[in-house]
C-alpha positions as CSV (number, residue, x, y, z in Angstrom):
1,X,7.2,29.0,25.5
2,X,8.3,26.8,22.6
3,X,6.8,27.3,19.2
4,X,5.3,24.1,17.7
5,X,6.8,23.2,14.4
6,X,4.4,23.0,11.5
7,X,4.5,21.4,8.1
8,X,5.0,23.3,4.9
9,X,2.3,23.2,2.2
10,X,4.3,20.6,0.3
11,X,4.7,18.6,3.5
12,X,0.9,18.7,4.1
13,X,0.3,17.6,0.6
14,X,2.8,14.7,0.9
15,X,1.1,13.6,4.1
16,X,-2.4,13.7,2.6
17,X,-1.3,11.8,-0.5
18,X,0.2,9.2,1.8
19,X,-3.0,9.0,3.9
20,X,-5.1,8.7,0.7
21,X,-2.8,5.9,-0.6
22,X,-3.1,4.0,2.6
23,X,-6.9,4.1,2.3
24,X,-6.7,2.9,-1.3
25,X,-4.2,0.2,-0.3
26,X,-6.6,-1.2,2.4
27,X,-9.6,-1.0,0.0
28,X,-7.7,-2.7,-2.8
29,X,-6.5,-5.6,-0.6
30,X,-10.0,-6.2,0.9
31,X,-11.6,-6.1,-2.5
32,X,-9.0,-8.5,-3.9
33,X,-9.5,-10.9,-1.0
34,X,-13.2,-10.6,-1.4
35,X,-13.1,-11.5,-5.1
36,X,-10.6,-14.3,-4.7
37,X,-12.5,-15.9,-1.8
38,X,-15.6,-16.4,-4.1
39,X,-13.6,-18.3,-6.8
40,X,-14.2,-22.0,-7.2
41,X,-11.3,-24.1,-6.2
42,X,-9.5,-25.6,-9.2
43,X,-7.4,-28.7,-8.6
44,X,-3.7,-27.9,-9.2
45,X,-1.3,-30.7,-10.2
46,X,2.3,-29.6,-9.5
47,X,3.3,-26.4,-11.2
48,X,1.1,-26.7,-14.2
49,X,-1.4,-24.1,-12.9
50,X,-1.9,-20.9,-14.8
51,X,-2.7,-17.4,-13.6
52,X,-6.5,-18.2,-14.1
53,X,-6.4,-20.7,-11.2
54,X,-7.1,-20.0,-7.6
55,X,-3.3,-20.3,-6.8
56,X,-2.6,-17.9,-9.6
57,X,-5.2,-15.4,-8.3
58,X,-3.5,-15.5,-4.8
59,X,-0.1,-15.1,-6.5
60,X,-1.4,-12.0,-8.3
61,X,-2.7,-10.6,-5.0
62,X,0.7,-11.1,-3.4
63,X,2.5,-9.4,-6.3
64,X,0.0,-6.6,-6.2
65,X,0.5,-6.3,-2.4
66,X,4.3,-6.1,-3.0
67,X,4.0,-3.4,-5.7
68,X,1.6,-1.3,-3.6
69,X,3.8,-1.8,-0.6
70,X,6.8,-0.4,-2.4
71,X,4.8,2.6,-3.6
72,X,3.6,3.0,0.0
73,X,7.1,2.9,1.4
74,X,8.2,5.6,-1.1
75,X,5.2,7.9,-0.3
76,X,5.8,7.3,3.4
77,X,9.4,8.2,3.0
78,X,8.5,11.4,1.3
79,X,5.9,12.3,4.0
80,X,8.6,11.5,6.7
81,X,11.2,13.6,4.9
82,X,8.9,16.6,4.8
83,X,7.9,16.4,8.5
84,X,8.2,19.4,10.7
85,X,11.5,19.8,12.5
86,X,12.6,21.8,15.5
87,X,15.8,23.7,14.6
88,X,17.3,24.0,18.1
89,X,20.7,22.6,18.8
């Protein structure tokens, strides 16, 4: 009977950090969408809008999504790298 491969302690820690980050990521994006959806629409003429306008808030949300996405990819890569492996040929 084959023995099931298990994660090391560091691998388990990496996986749980990744899971916790995924939960934080979802919470942060829902919270940001909730906050931005209650803002009053500000008329924007061309590219003269500042980061205080509605378009600026959505741009900030997009940039935050991209930064958190990069961190998530890095944590996911670490969790994947520390996965259990079978050592048969």
